[in-house]
Backbone as CSV, one residue per row, in Angstrom:
resi,resn,N_x,N_y,N_z,CA_x,CA_y,CA_z,C_x,C_y,C_z
1,MET,81.427,108.623,77.368,82.269,109.027,78.965,83.760,109.489,78.567
2,ASP,84.184,110.420,77.808,85.354,111.290,77.659,86.180,110.941,78.950
3,VAL,87.040,111.008,78.801,87.860,110.823,80.193,88.589,111.988,80.647
4,ILE,88.789,113.213,79.772,88.704,114.462,79.717,88.027,115.615,80.147
5,GLU,86.444,114.993,79.618,85.157,115.319,80.701,85.280,114.550,82.291
6,LEU,85.317,113.347,82.325,85.484,113.009,83.959,86.254,113.709,84.698
7,ILE,87.545,113.804,84.176,88.496,114.066,85.218,88.111,115.888,85.249
8,MET,87.978,116.466,84.492,87.434,118.195,84.815,86.484,118.309,85.777
9,ASP,85.347,117.135,85.791,83.976,116.676,86.467,84.516,116.777,88.106
10,ASP,85.469,116.021,88.463,86.013,115.565,89.643,86.739,117.396,89.733
11,HIS,87.316,117.447,88.920,88.214,118.825,89.265,87.236,119.770,89.656
12,ARG,85.653,119.828,89.349,85.099,120.929,89.763,84.472,120.507,91.038
13,GLU,84.311,119.095,91.230,83.193,119.167,92.450,84.214,118.887,93.550
14,VAL,85.453,118.594,93.158,86.655,119.003,94.327,86.795,120.492,94.839
15,GLU,86.809,121.324,93.755,86.628,122.426,94.101,85.658,123.456,94.545
16,ARG,84.659,122.472,94.842,83.300,123.244,95.375,83.437,122.235,96.832
17,LEU,84.156,121.574,96.743,84.324,120.761,98.249,84.955,121.291,99.211
18,PHE,86.672,122.340,98.110,87.038,122.761,99.219,86.631,124.287,99.304
19,ASP,85.559,124.711,99.011,84.492,126.034,99.066,83.944,125.561,100.208
20,GLU,83.326,124.994,100.600,82.816,123.867,101.413,83.624,123.937,102.469
21,LEU,84.592,123.204,102.599,85.196,123.068,104.014,86.081,124.481,104.120
22,LYS,86.438,125.294,103.642,86.599,126.558,104.390,85.609,127.402,104.441
23,ASN,84.499,127.769,104.096,83.806,128.522,104.012,82.372,128.131,105.189
24,SER,82.382,126.889,105.479,81.294,125.775,106.667,82.283,124.889,107.411
25,PRO,82.759,125.521,108.326,84.073,124.788,109.439,82.915,123.702,109.922
26,ARG,81.794,124.099,110.215,80.866,123.059,111.057,80.630,121.721,110.000
27,LYS,80.626,121.867,108.920,80.598,121.130,108.060,81.438,119.672,107.623
28,ARG,83.089,120.544,108.195,84.647,119.356,108.054,84.486,118.336,108.447
29,PRO,83.747,117.848,109.896,84.138,116.577,110.697,83.480,115.534,109.227
30,LEU,82.243,116.137,108.724,81.406,115.010,107.440,82.440,115.043,106.209
31,LEU,82.848,116.656,105.792,82.906,116.214,104.226,85.003,115.765,104.413
32,THR,85.670,116.691,105.311,86.855,115.701,105.012,86.622,114.299,104.689
33,PRO,86.369,113.492,104.853,86.326,112.466,104.460,86.241,111.765,103.602
34,VAL,85.292,112.974,102.701,84.232,112.598,101.467,85.751,113.320,100.414
35,VAL,86.139,114.610,100.920,86.995,115.203,99.631,88.466,114.348,99.458
36,CYS,88.555,113.618,100.927,89.857,112.845,101.249,89.405,111.412,99.785
37,ALA,88.495,110.585,100.320,88.178,109.600,99.299,87.995,109.972,97.990
38,LEU,87.786,111.471,97.371,87.100,111.238,96.367,89.004,111.632,95.008
39,LEU,89.353,112.550,96.303,90.795,112.486,95.411,91.975,111.444,95.688
40,VAL,91.668,110.919,96.235,92.840,109.481,96.242,91.503,108.392,95.422
41,ALA,90.656,108.300,95.482,90.079,108.004,93.940,90.334,107.868,92.958
42,HIS,90.494,109.495,92.989,90.837,110.202,91.206,92.083,109.941,90.921
43,SER,92.984,110.011,92.214,94.050,109.808,91.559,94.723,108.723,91.287
44,ARG,93.793,107.310,92.048,94.834,106.248,91.931,93.624,106.346,90.109
45,ALA,92.923,106.040,90.008,92.363,106.048,88.789,93.362,107.021,87.577
46,GLU,93.607,107.907,87.837,94.559,107.959,86.919,95.890,107.500,86.779
47,GLU,96.369,107.283,87.853,97.546,107.020,87.658,97.386,105.491,87.141
48,ALA,96.868,104.891,87.062,96.425,103.519,86.903,95.770,103.492,85.551
49,GLU,95.314,104.019,84.855,94.825,104.039,83.622,94.909,105.492,82.499
50,VAL,95.016,106.109,83.463,95.400,107.785,82.359,96.671,107.617,82.192
51,TYR,97.763,108.516,83.408,99.201,108.253,82.895,99.919,107.580,82.444
52,PRO,99.616,105.961,82.325,100.815,105.211,81.812,99.929,105.684,80.357
53,VAL,98.837,105.872,80.045,98.388,105.825,78.209,99.103,107.580,77.886
54,GLY,99.363,108.732,78.879,99.572,109.545,78.636,101.139,109.849,78.290
55,LYS,101.908,108.485,78.983,103.308,108.662,79.058,103.492,107.764,77.581
56,ARG,102.985,106.598,77.440,103.078,105.347,76.178,102.257,106.210,74.876
57,GLU,101.308,106.645,74.968,100.638,107.074,73.627,100.484,108.463,73.444
58,VAL,100.850,109.409,73.647,100.785,110.698,74.010,102.214,111.512,74.025
59,GLY,103.178,110.631,74.769,104.443,111.355,75.097,104.546,112.337,76.049
60,GLU,104.068,112.280,77.243,103.871,113.251,78.041,104.705,112.461,79.163
61,ILE,105.741,112.124,78.670,106.740,111.604,80.159,107.030,112.307,81.288
62,GLU,107.658,113.361,80.918,107.783,114.387,82.111,107.071,114.958,82.839
63,GLU,105.306,115.614,81.736,104.958,116.015,82.227,103.982,114.691,83.307
64,ILE,103.721,114.051,83.317,103.341,112.915,83.741,104.134,112.319,85.416
65,GLU,105.266,112.833,84.508,106.268,112.116,86.243,105.930,113.105,87.123
66,HIS,106.065,114.691,86.419,105.876,116.016,87.590,104.698,115.976,88.345
67,SER,102.908,114.841,87.477,101.994,114.886,87.715,101.943,113.966,89.207
68,GLN,102.418,112.658,89.135,102.986,111.617,89.558,103.611,112.917,91.093
69,HIS,104.836,112.880,90.735,105.029,113.670,92.300,104.017,114.420,92.846
70,GLU,103.253,115.314,92.312,101.722,116.419,93.326,101.146,115.664,93.531
71,HIS,100.767,114.294,92.938,99.413,113.447,93.638,100.491,112.522,94.336
72,ALA,101.444,112.404,95.194,102.254,111.966,95.970,102.068,112.808,97.066
73,GLU,102.764,114.274,96.598,102.414,115.339,97.716,101.310,115.502,98.878
74,ALA,100.001,115.758,97.322,98.767,115.837,97.895,98.697,115.240,98.581
75,GLU,98.416,113.503,98.982,98.688,112.462,99.242,98.712,112.575,101.007
76,LYS,100.013,113.037,100.893,100.983,113.391,102.239,100.108,114.355,102.820
77,LEU,99.788,115.123,102.672,98.992,116.705,102.846,97.617,115.803,103.911
78,LEU,97.265,115.147,102.219,95.816,114.661,103.194,95.724,113.595,104.148
79,VAL,96.906,112.901,104.315,97.036,111.970,105.673,96.676,112.893,107.300
80,GLU,97.541,114.639,106.767,97.615,115.425,107.371,96.621,115.679,108.130
81,LEU,95.803,116.013,106.994,94.094,116.830,106.827,93.160,116.014,107.627
82,ALA,93.486,114.660,107.369,92.293,113.550,108.349,92.703,113.788,109.566
83,LYS,93.737,113.551,110.142,94.128,113.287,111.218,94.094,114.617,112.018
84,ALA,93.842,116.428,111.515,93.746,117.008,112.157,92.653,117.183,112.536
85,ASP,92.782,118.087,113.654,91.381,118.038,114.526,90.534,119.443,113.634
86,PRO,89.134,118.947,112.957,88.543,120.297,111.824,88.188,121.141,112.904
87,THR,88.407,121.713,114.164,88.448,122.789,114.562,89.473,123.792,115.393
88,SER,90.697,123.278,114.718,92.089,123.780,115.108,92.479,124.685,114.122
89,ALA,93.267,125.585,114.303,94.178,126.562,113.476,95.346,125.455,112.519
90,ARG,95.323,124.714,112.816,96.811,123.226,112.442,95.638,122.627,110.862
91,TYR,94.096,122.565,111.033,93.299,121.583,110.236,93.248,123.073,108.805
92,ASP,93.270,124.444,109.256,93.578,125.390,108.519,94.582,125.758,107.662
93,GLU,95.388,125.701,108.612,97.064,125.835,108.113,96.480,124.260,106.722
94,VAL,97.249,123.041,106.858,96.718,122.067,106.319,95.848,122.341,105.446
95,LEU,94.781,122.403,105.186,93.852,122.761,105.019,94.049,123.761,103.221
96,ALA,95.092,124.944,103.700,95.446,126.000,102.999,96.686,124.715,101.625
97,LYS,97.135,123.988,102.503,98.187,123.969,101.619,97.960,122.660,100.936
98,VAL,96.698,122.015,101.372,95.780,121.237,100.283,95.152,121.511,99.297
99,VAL,94.411,122.676,99.602,93.886,123.659,98.409,95.362,124.579,97.244
100,GLU,96.100,124.629,97.986,97.064,125.222,97.302,97.476,124.410,96.315
101,ALA,98.115,122.988,96.605,98.961,121.757,96.274,97.961,121.254,94.962
102,VAL,96.368,121.041,95.581,95.584,120.265,94.370,94.874,121.410,93.376
103,THR,94.799,122.896,93.515,94.625,124.129,92.801,96.029,124.189,91.833
104,HIS,97.043,123.859,92.183,98.326,124.050,91.402,98.120,123.094,90.160
105,HIS,97.691,121.774,90.488,98.616,120.532,89.624,96.796,120.783,88.887
106,VAL,95.374,120.477,89.563,94.804,120.662,88.002,94.570,121.910,87.375
107,ARG,95.600,122.953,87.455,95.726,124.332,86.581,96.764,123.325,85.905
108,GLU,97.829,122.848,86.108,98.889,122.410,85.048,98.457,121.494,84.180
109,GLU,97.569,119.976,85.118,97.090,119.293,84.050,95.568,119.928,83.278
110,GLU,95.356,120.832,83.430,94.056,121.355,82.866,94.877,121.764,81.277
111,THR,95.868,123.102,81.547,96.658,123.529,80.412,97.099,122.617,79.939
112,HIS,97.791,121.843,80.344,99.319,121.137,79.826,98.503,119.526,79.164
113,VAL,98.547,118.593,79.870,98.352,117.146,79.848,96.847,117.252,78.794
114,LEU,95.918,117.503,79.680,94.388,117.211,79.053,94.788,117.595,77.467
115,PRO,94.640,119.450,77.572,94.337,119.317,76.021,95.352,118.495,75.276
116,ARG,97.016,117.496,75.575,97.785,117.175,74.907,96.789,115.692,74.426
117,MET,96.425,115.146,75.771,95.776,114.081,75.142,94.582,113.901,74.234
118,HIS,93.713,114.987,74.461,92.675,115.544,73.609,92.505,115.509,72.575
119,ALA,93.920,116.281,72.123,94.233,116.247,70.677,95.298,115.060,69.876
120,ALA,96.173,114.390,70.567,96.770,112.911,70.346,95.793,111.411,70.294
121,LEU,94.410,111.892,70.953,93.879,110.698,71.079,92.453,110.851,70.374
122,ASP,91.930,110.105,69.876,90.903,109.739,69.236,89.742,110.192,70.020
123,ASP,88.611,109.888,69.611,86.803,110.349,70.554,86.722,108.787,71.274
124,SER,87.460,107.392,70.100,86.658,106.435,70.738,87.517,106.105,71.832
125,ARG,89.210,106.439,71.236,90.191,105.968,72.810,89.962,106.492,73.800
126,ARG,89.621,108.095,74.029,89.128,108.630,74.810,87.611,108.179,76.125
127,ALA,86.742,107.709,75.019,85.784,106.740,75.410,85.849,106.018,76.294
128,GLU,87.240,104.936,75.696,87.331,103.648,76.350,88.138,104.072,77.286
129,LEU,89.063,104.870,77.540,89.763,105.401,78.650,88.735,105.845,79.645
130,GLY,87.655,106.898,79.703,87.025,107.328,80.210,86.079,106.081,80.877
131,GLU,86.057,104.771,80.149,84.960,103.763,81.040,86.362,103.020,82.036
132,ALA,87.482,102.937,81.131,88.896,102.616,82.296,88.791,103.338,83.964
133,PHE,88.654,104.609,83.122,89.200,105.690,84.360,87.793,105.521,85.639
134,ALA,86.492,105.720,85.178,85.349,105.330,85.718,85.428,104.101,86.738
135,ALA,85.931,103.125,85.750,85.627,101.838,86.354,86.550,101.696,87.839
136,SER,87.916,102.274,87.674,88.940,102.059,88.625,88.568,103.512,89.900
137,ARG,87.739,104.578,88.991,87.660,105.208,90.377,86.347,105.123,91.154
138,ALA,85.739,104.026,90.576,84.415,103.713,91.713,85.113,102.040,92.535
139,ARG,86.285,101.707,92.279,86.962,100.353,92.609,87.570,101.281,93.958
140,HIS,88.258,102.481,93.833,89.044,103.534,95.172,87.903,103.982,95.621
141,LEU,86.803,104.429,95.985,85.934,105.460,96.726,86.022,104.756,97.538
142,GLY,86.337,105.124,98.319,86.108,105.177,99.915,87.740,104.793,100.334
143,ASP,88.235,104.510,99.410,89.815,104.424,99.571,90.380,106.000,100.592
144,GLN,91.299,105.981,101.553,91.946,107.007,102.205,93.092,107.099,102.361
145,PRO,93.939,108.387,101.941,94.956,108.863,101.757,96.199,107.793,103.090
146,GLY,96.971,107.353,102.242,98.303,106.600,102.667,98.285,105.098,102.652
147,GLU,96.888,104.636,102.074,96.544,103.054,102.435,96.909,102.701,101.218
148,ALA,97.947,103.165,99.871,98.044,102.647,98.495,98.434,100.895,99.076
149,THR,98.375,100.457,98.218,98.979,99.080,97.903,100.018,98.953,97.627
150,LYS,101.115,97.691,97.419,102.001,97.473,97.023,102.318,97.860,95.514
151,GLN,101.114,97.191,94.821,100.755,97.002,93.709,100.786,98.193,93.074
152,GLU,99.616,99.423,93.481,99.634,100.654,93.406,101.038,101.810,93.611
153,LEU,101.770,101.318,94.365,103.216,102.142,94.368,103.549,101.830,93.743
154,LEU,103.854,100.724,93.202,104.939,100.046,92.545,104.443,101.385,90.682
155,GLN,102.975,100.986,90.586,102.106,101.977,89.319,102.742,103.286,89.754
156,GLN,102.786,103.596,91.097,103.057,105.682,90.766,104.069,105.433,90.496
157,ALA,105.484,104.749,91.066,107.092,104.366,90.983,107.402,104.491,88.979
158,ARG,106.325,103.813,88.933,106.518,103.606,86.821,105.939,105.294,86.526
159,ASN,105.076,105.584,86.918,104.386,106.826,86.961,105.300,108.020,86.727
160,ALA,106.488,107.725,87.942,107.328,109.062,88.316,108.571,108.913,87.604
161,GLY,108.310,107.708,86.806,110.233,106.887,86.292,111.163,106.635,87.356
162,ILE,110.715,106.506,88.108,111.963,105.542,88.989,112.066,104.086,89.003
163,ASP,113.402,104.063,88.384,113.947,102.482,88.412,114.276,101.867,89.459
164,GLY,113.950,100.837,89.567,114.659,99.807,90.961,113.792,99.304,91.552
165,THR,112.434,99.251,91.365,111.722,99.179,92.583,110.756,98.000,92.526
166,SER,111.136,97.219,92.158,110.349,95.810,91.903,110.832,94.780,92.948
167,GLY,111.797,95.356,93.814,112.081,94.541,94.620,112.115,95.374,96.157
168,MET,111.641,96.221,96.026,111.555,97.292,96.650,109.934,97.329,98.021
169,THR,109.876,96.689,99.427,109.518,96.773,100.435,108.451,97.956,100.131
170,ARG,107.173,97.975,100.596,105.748,98.806,100.962,106.568,100.040,100.920
171,ASP,107.019,100.402,102.334,107.409,101.115,102.680,108.619,101.681,101.729
172,GLN,109.788,101.311,101.360,110.939,101.891,100.613,110.098,102.418,99.344
173,LEU,109.128,101.724,98.545,107.831,102.710,97.914,107.503,103.595,97.922
174,VAL,106.685,103.708,99.583,106.224,104.843,99.995,107.039,106.303,100.367
175,LYS,108.512,105.743,100.523,109.483,106.464,100.612,110.038,107.211,99.203
176,ALA,110.013,106.092,98.424,110.481,106.423,96.974,109.922,107.145,96.388
177,VAL,108.288,107.172,96.393,107.478,108.063,95.706,107.373,109.033,96.214
178,GLN,107.514,109.236,97.661,106.932,110.556,98.244,109.074,111.804,97.961
179,SER,109.709,110.751,97.649,110.844,112.050,97.217,111.088,111.723,96.064
180,SER,110.172,111.555,95.409,110.626,111.938,93.745,110.378,112.921,93.177
């Protein structure tokens, strides 16, 4: 259960789901909650398990902060997608933005962060991280965009390098993470 393989498997599944959403509009009512839930679970697991290790053990501080910002941007778009009528032009517009944002993030992660993590972490550490990632992802399956807990938002703020968040309310944290 190498964490890098698990992350990349999720990336391929999301790409497959994006193709389904773009090419089979009649499946959108069923697949939209699925892609939203998968992306949120994947993001929460990366934020809780992978990003702190990337910063602490690999030294990918700027890349992780950038990735966290991209997660916040994607989640904001997913909230819009989940609310949009799957038969509307608005849905198509938001879907295009989601696909663009997530594809950009995946490309950067697979080009920069994951190869560096592979080089810096040995097989056993990547396997240990894979187990933690898989467990966290399983706990978050079914979560929908925009529903992060205060604790999850605090972790996102740490990943993004935002200081002074300990006394913030949940709403203040949402704003801080989204504007980082």
